C-alpha positions in Angstrom: -73.3 -201.0 -97.6 -74.5 -197.4 -98.2 -73.0 -195.2 -100.8 -70.7 -192.5 -99.5 -72.0 -189.0 -99.6 -71.1 -187.1 -102.8 -68.6 -184.2 -102.4 -70.2 -180.9 -101.4 -69.0 -178.9 -104.4 -67.1 -179.3 -107.7 -65.2 -176.5 -109.3 -64.4 -175.0 -112.7 -62.1 -177.8 -113.7 -64.9 -180.4 -113.3 -67.3 -178.3 -115.2 -64.8 -177.6 -118.0 -64.0 -181.2 -118.5 -67.7 -182.2 -118.3 -68.7 -179.5 -120.8 -66.0 -180.4 -123.3 -67.0 -184.1 -123.2 -70.7 -183.3 -123.8 -69.8 -180.7 -126.4 -68.0 -183.4 -128.4 -70.8 -185.9 -127.9 -73.5 -183.6 -129.2 -71.3 -182.4 -132.1 -70.6 -185.9 -133.4 -74.2 -187.0 -132.9 -76.0 -184.0 -134.4 -73.7 -182.9 -137.2 -74.1 -186.2 -139.2 -77.8 -186.1 -138.4 -78.4 -182.6 -139.7 -75.8 -182.3 -142.4 -73.3 -185.1 -143.3 -75.6 -188.1 -143.7 -78.3 -186.2 -145.8 -75.4 -185.0 -148.0 -74.0 -188.5 -148.4 -77.4 -190.0 -149.2 -78.8 -187.2 -151.3 -79.8 -188.2 -154.8 -80.2 -185.0 -156.9 -82.2 -185.3 -160.1 -85.8 -185.7 -160.9 -88.7 -185.8 -158.4 -88.6 -189.5 -157.9 -84.8 -189.5 -157.3 -84.6 -186.8 -154.6 -87.6 -188.2 -152.7 -85.8 -191.5 -152.7 -82.8 -189.9 -151.0 -85.1 -188.3 -148.4 -86.7 -191.7 -147.6 -83.4 -193.6 -147.4 -81.9 -190.8 -145.2 -84.9 -191.0 -142.9 -84.7 -194.8 -142.5 -80.9 -194.7 -141.9 -81.2 -192.1 -139.2 -84.2 -193.8 -137.6 -82.4 -197.2 -137.3 -79.4 -195.6 -135.6 -81.8 -193.8 -133.2 -83.5 -197.1 -132.4 -80.2 -198.6 -131.4 -79.4 -195.7 -129.1 -82.9 -195.9 -127.6 -82.4 -199.6 -126.6 -78.7 -199.4 -125.6 -78.8 -196.3 -123.4 -80.6 -197.8 -120.4 -78.7 -201.1 -120.8 -75.4 -199.4 -120.8 -76.4 -197.4 -117.7 -77.4 -200.6 -115.9 -74.1 -202.3 -116.8 -72.2 -199.3 -115.7 -74.0 -199.4 -112.3 -72.7 -202.9 -111.8 -69.2 -202.4 -113.1 -66.3 -202.6 -110.6 -62.8 -202.2 -112.1 -59.5 -200.5 -111.2 -60.5 -197.7 -113.6 -63.8 -197.1 -111.8 -67.4 -197.9 -112.9 -68.2 -195.0 -115.3 -64.7 -194.5 -116.8 -64.5 -197.8 -118.7 -67.8 -197.2 -120.4 -67.0 -193.5 -121.2 -63.7 -194.6 -122.8 -65.4 -197.5 -124.7 -68.1 -195.2 -126.0 -65.6 -192.6 -127.1 -63.5 -195.2 -128.9 -66.5 -196.6 -130.7 -67.6 -193.1 -131.7 -64.2 -192.3 -133.1 -63.9 -195.5 -135.1 -67.4 -195.2 -136.4 -66.9 -191.6 -137.6 -63.7 -192.7 -139.5 -65.5 -195.6 -141.1 -68.5 -193.5 -142.1 -66.1 -190.9 -143.6 -65.2 -193.5 -146.3 -68.5 -195.2 -146.6 -70.4 -195.3 -149.8 -74.1 -196.3 -150.2 -77.0 -196.5 -147.7 -75.9 -199.8 -146.2 -72.3 -198.7 -145.4 -73.5 -195.3 -144.2 -76.2 -197.0 -142.1 -73.7 -199.3 -140.4 -71.4 -196.4 -139.6 -74.3 -194.3 -138.2 -75.5 -197.3 -136.1 -72.0 -197.7 -134.6 -71.8 -194.0 -133.9 -75.2 -194.1 -132.2 -74.1 -197.0 -130.1 -71.0 -195.2 -129.0 -73.0 -192.1 -128.2 -75.4 -194.1 -126.1 -72.7 -195.8 -124.1 -70.6 -192.7 -123.4 -73.6 -190.5 -122.6 -75.0 -193.0 -120.1 -71.6 -193.0 -118.3 -71.2 -189.2 -118.3 -74.8 -188.5 -117.3 -74.4 -190.8 -114.3 -71.6 -188.6 -112.9 -74.2 -186.0 -112.0 -76.0 -188.3 -109.7 -72.8 -189.9 -108.4 -70.9 -186.8 -107.5 -73.2 -183.8 -107.1 -75.8 -182.8 -104.6 -76.8 -179.1 -104.8 -75.1 -178.6 -108.2 -77.2 -181.1 -110.2 -79.2 -178.4 -111.8 -76.1 -176.5 -113.0 -74.6 -179.7 -114.4 -77.8 -180.6 -116.2 -77.8 -177.1 -117.7 -74.3 -177.9 -119.0 -75.7 -181.0 -120.8 -78.6 -178.9 -122.4 -76.6 -175.9 -123.4 -73.7 -177.9 -124.9 -76.3 -179.7 -127.1 -77.1 -176.3 -128.8 -73.4 -175.3 -128.9 -72.3 -178.6 -130.2 -74.5 -178.5 -133.2 -73.3 -175.0 -134.0 -69.6 -176.1 -133.6 -70.1 -179.1 -135.8 -72.1 -177.7 -138.6 -70.4 -174.3 -138.4 -66.9 -175.7 -138.7 -67.8 -177.8 -141.8 -69.8 -175.0 -143.5 -67.4 -172.1 -142.7 -64.3 -174.0 -143.6 -65.9 -175.5 -146.7 -64.9 -179.0 -145.7 -65.9 -181.9 -147.8 -67.9 -184.8 -146.3 -64.9 -187.0 -145.6 -62.8 -184.3 -143.9 -65.9 -183.2 -141.9 -66.2 -186.7 -140.4 -62.4 -186.9 -139.7 -62.5 -183.5 -137.9 -65.4 -184.8 -135.7 -63.5 -188.0 -135.0 -60.5 -186.0 -133.8 -62.8 -183.7 -131.6 -64.5 -186.6 -129.8 -61.3 -188.6 -129.4 -59.6 -185.7 -127.7 -62.4 -184.3 -125.6 -64.1 -187.6 -124.8 -60.9 -189.2 -123.7 -59.9 -186.2 -121.6 -63.2 -186.1 -119.9 -63.3 -189.9 -119.2 -59.7 -190.0 -117.8 -59.6 -186.7 -115.9 -63.1 -186.5 -114.3 -63.2 -188.3 -110.9 -64.9 -191.6 -110.7 -65.0 -192.7 -107.1 -66.0 -196.3 -106.3 -64.9 -196.9 -102.7 -67.9 -197.8 -100.5 -70.4 -197.9 -103.4 -72.8 -200.8 -103.1 -74.0 -202.8 -106.0 -77.7 -202.1 -107.0 -80.4 -204.7 -106.6 -80.5 -207.0 -109.5 -84.2 -207.1 -109.9 -87.2 -204.9 -109.0 -90.5 -206.5 -108.2 -92.7 -206.3 -111.4 -95.4 -204.3 -109.5 -93.0 -201.7 -108.4 -91.2 -201.6 -111.7 -94.3 -200.4 -113.6 -96.2 -198.6 -110.8 -95.3 -195.2 -112.2 -97.3 -196.0 -115.4 -100.4 -196.3 -113.3 -100.1 -192.7 -112.2 -102.6 -190.7 -114.3 -100.7 -187.4 -114.3 -97.4 -189.0 -115.1 -98.7 -190.9 -118.0 -100.4 -187.9 -119.5 -97.2 -185.9 -119.2 -95.2 -188.8 -120.7 -97.6 -189.0 -123.7 -97.5 -185.3 -124.3 -93.7 -185.2 -124.1 -93.5 -188.0 -126.7 -96.0 -186.4 -129.1 -94.4 -182.9 -129.0 -91.0 -184.4 -129.6 -92.3 -186.2 -132.7 -93.6 -182.8 -133.9 -90.3 -181.1 -133.2 -88.4 -183.8 -135.1 -90.7 -183.4 -138.1 -89.9 -179.7 -138.1 -86.1 -180.0 -137.8 -84.6 -183.3 -139.1 -85.2 -182.8 -142.8 -84.3 -179.1 -143.1 -81.5 -179.6 -145.6 -83.8 -181.4 -148.0 -86.5 -178.7 -147.4 -84.0 -176.0 -148.4 -82.9 -178.0 -151.5 -86.2 -179.1 -152.8 -88.9 -177.2 -150.9 -87.4 -173.8 -151.1 -85.2 -174.4 -154.2 -82.0 -173.2 -152.6 -78.9 -173.9 -154.8 -76.8 -176.8 -153.4 -73.7 -174.5 -153.0 -75.8 -172.2 -150.8 -77.9 -174.7 -148.9 -75.2 -175.5 -146.2 -74.7 -171.9 -145.3 -78.5 -171.3 -145.2 -78.9 -174.4 -143.0 -76.2 -173.1 -140.6 -78.0 -169.8 -140.2 -81.3 -171.6 -139.5 -79.7 -173.8 -136.9 -78.0 -170.7 -135.3 -81.3 -168.8 -135.1 -83.1 -171.9 -133.7 -80.3 -172.6 -131.2 -80.1 -169.0 -129.8 -83.8 -169.0 -129.1 -83.8 -172.6 -127.7 -81.1 -171.6 -125.1 -82.8 -168.3 -124.2 -86.3 -169.9 -123.9 -84.9 -172.7 -121.8 -83.3 -170.4 -119.2 -86.1 -167.9 -119.1 -88.8 -170.5 -119.1 -87.2 -172.5 -116.3 -86.9 -169.4 -114.1 -90.5 -168.3 -114.7 -91.8 -171.8 -113.9 -89.7 -171.8 -110.6 -91.2 -168.5 -109.6 -94.8 -169.1 -110.7 -95.1 -172.8 -110.0 -97.4 -173.1 -113.0 -95.3 -175.6 -115.0 -98.3 -177.2 -116.7 -99.6 -173.9 -118.2 -96.1 -173.0 -119.5 -95.6 -176.4 -121.1 -99.0 -176.3 -122.8 -98.2 -172.7 -124.1 -94.8 -173.8 -125.3 -96.2 -176.7 -127.3 -98.7 -174.3 -128.9 -95.9 -171.9 -129.9 -94.1 -174.8 -131.6 -97.4 -175.5 -133.5 -97.5 -171.9 -134.8 -94.0 -172.3 -136.2 -94.8 -175.5 -138.0 -98.0 -174.1 -139.4 -96.1 -171.1 -140.7 -93.7 -173.3 -142.6 -96.6 -175.3 -144.1 -98.4 -172.2 -145.3 -95.4 -170.1 -146.6 -92.4 -172.3 -147.5 -89.8 -169.6 -148.2 -86.4 -169.0 -146.6 -87.2 -165.7 -144.9 -90.3 -167.3 -143.3 -88.2 -170.3 -142.4 -85.9 -167.9 -140.4 -88.9 -166.5 -138.5 -90.2 -170.0 -137.9 -86.9 -171.1 -136.6 -87.0 -168.4 -134.0 -90.6 -169.3 -133.0 -89.8 -173.0 -133.0 -86.8 -172.4 -130.8 -88.9 -170.4 -128.3 -91.5 -173.1 -128.2 -89.3 -176.2 -127.9 -86.7 -174.5 -125.7 -89.3 -173.7 -123.1 -91.1 -177.0 -123.6 -87.9 -179.0 -123.0 -86.7 -177.2 -119.8 -90.1 -176.6 -118.1 -91.4 -180.0 -119.3 -88.5 -181.7 -117.5 -89.2 -179.7 -114.4 -92.9 -180.7 -114.6 -91.8 -184.4 -114.9 -89.7 -184.2 -111.8 -92.7 -182.6 -109.9 -94.8 -185.6 -111.0 -92.4 -188.4 -109.9 -94.6 -190.6 -107.6 -91.8 -192.2 -105.5 -88.5 -190.8 -104.4 -86.8 -194.2 -104.4 -87.6 -194.6 -108.2 -86.5 -191.2 -109.4 -83.6 -192.4 -111.7 -85.7 -195.1 -113.3 -88.7 -192.9 -113.8 -86.7 -190.1 -115.3 -85.3 -192.7 -117.6 -88.8 -193.2 -118.9 -89.1 -189.5 -119.5 -85.9 -189.6 -121.5 -87.2 -192.6 -123.5 -90.4 -190.7 -124.4 -88.4 -187.7 -125.7 -85.8 -189.8 -127.5 -88.4 -192.1 -129.1 -90.2 -189.0 -130.4 -87.0 -187.8 -132.0 -86.3 -191.3 -133.4 -89.6 -191.6 -135.1 -89.5 -188.1 -136.6 -87.1 -188.9 -139.5 -89.0 -192.1 -140.4 -92.5 -190.5 -140.3 -91.2 -187.3 -142.0 -89.7 -189.2 -144.9 -93.0 -191.1 -145.4 -95.0 -187.8 -145.3 -92.7 -186.2 -147.8 -92.9 -189.2 -150.1 -96.7 -189.3 -149.8 -97.2 -185.6 -150.5 -94.4 -185.2 -153.0 -93.3 -182.1 -151.0 -93.0 -180.7 -147.5 -96.4 -179.1 -146.7 -97.8 -182.3 -145.1 -94.6 -182.7 -143.1 -95.0 -179.3 -141.4 -98.8 -179.5 -141.1 -98.4 -182.8 -139.3 -95.8 -181.2 -137.0 -98.4 -178.5 -136.1 -101.2 -181.0 -135.4 -98.9 -183.2 -133.2 -97.8 -180.2 -131.2 -101.4 -179.2 -130.5 -102.1 -182.8 -129.6 -99.2 -182.8 -127.1 -100.5 -179.6 -125.6 -103.9 -181.1 -125.1 -102.4 -184.2 -123.5 -100.3 -182.1 -121.1 -103.3 -180.0 -120.2 -104.9 -183.2 -118.7 -102.2 -183.2 -116.0 -103.7 -182.0 -112.7 -102.8 -178.4 -111.9 -100.7 -178.3 -108.8 -97.8 -176.4 -107.3 -94.5 -178.3 -107.4 -94.5 -178.6 -103.6 -97.8 -180.3 -103.5 -96.5 -183.8 -104.2 -95.8 -185.9 -101.2 -92.1 -185.9 -100.3 -90.2 -189.1 -100.6 -88.8 -191.0 -97.7 -86.0 -189.3 -95.7 -82.5 -190.5 -96.6 -81.0 -193.0 -94.3 
């Protein structure tokens, strides 16, 4: 039985609920990543002690990211096959929200790397489950508004980080209170989104249980797609190296007093976020008009490399502010135009969702490995210069890989089969 056609349009109520849910998801994922967990696992003291804190923090964050990487596609597949009185997405959105809330409360009172790691892993699992369900609503319910809804997901990522870190820094909340505030935010916004957003199931057919192995991996034999995928992965590793250990960089690379470090981190994040959002919007529009997505993606990766090289050469806070703006321009344009390039390169229309899942895995895997590789580089060098130098090299490498994609206008790919 064919799926019913999605509704023609959704209104402000749908967008508001969708945005609030994603704002909460991003806030509870990124605030512990950038601020709370590094503070919990920080070991101030001599050189060996603080480097140990960086290493432990990187490992804890990396393990949680690995869990999310594995669970996200599995949760999405299970959601596709769910049939319940509540719908097929709503039960998973509610379950993910509940798990995020419980994990945040548990992590608030955790002590030591193992307990914090367990809490972060539970939080990452909840984020993966809820985000898979909420993301599916775009494909389930929208047709000509999918771009706008995807923009909501991207823009709330930037705003969510500002809301989370900003609330804790500006209100001078301690670690425990910060976690509890985040738990209340996601419990309210996530539950409201899950319950009030529509989740129609009538007439929806179950997906096929298995794809033929040859069809399942055919996309990886497409030369352009694999070069794009590799470049996306490498540039995301470079971005993660430049962003995930910023608090430690301020404390031990710049020498910022602990009482001031949180405020300085907030300003860096704010500058970075403003330029990410601006570059995403402007870059996407330019690529739509020019059709030269490959060239813009290559240029964006090189801009990111400039920012990382600047931090490696001049590790001061004023330079870090300039680098944050440059890095935001580079990664913002790379993320938006790179995703558009990926959609241009999808080889078969009937495999769009699965193949875009591979694109997401490439980006998420890069962000996952960043804290682990970064912690090792800091420990190896006894400082941060090698961390940022490696970020620059990887960004250039990603630009070179992307340049191997065949130059073509977006409309040059063969269209997929007509819908039945």
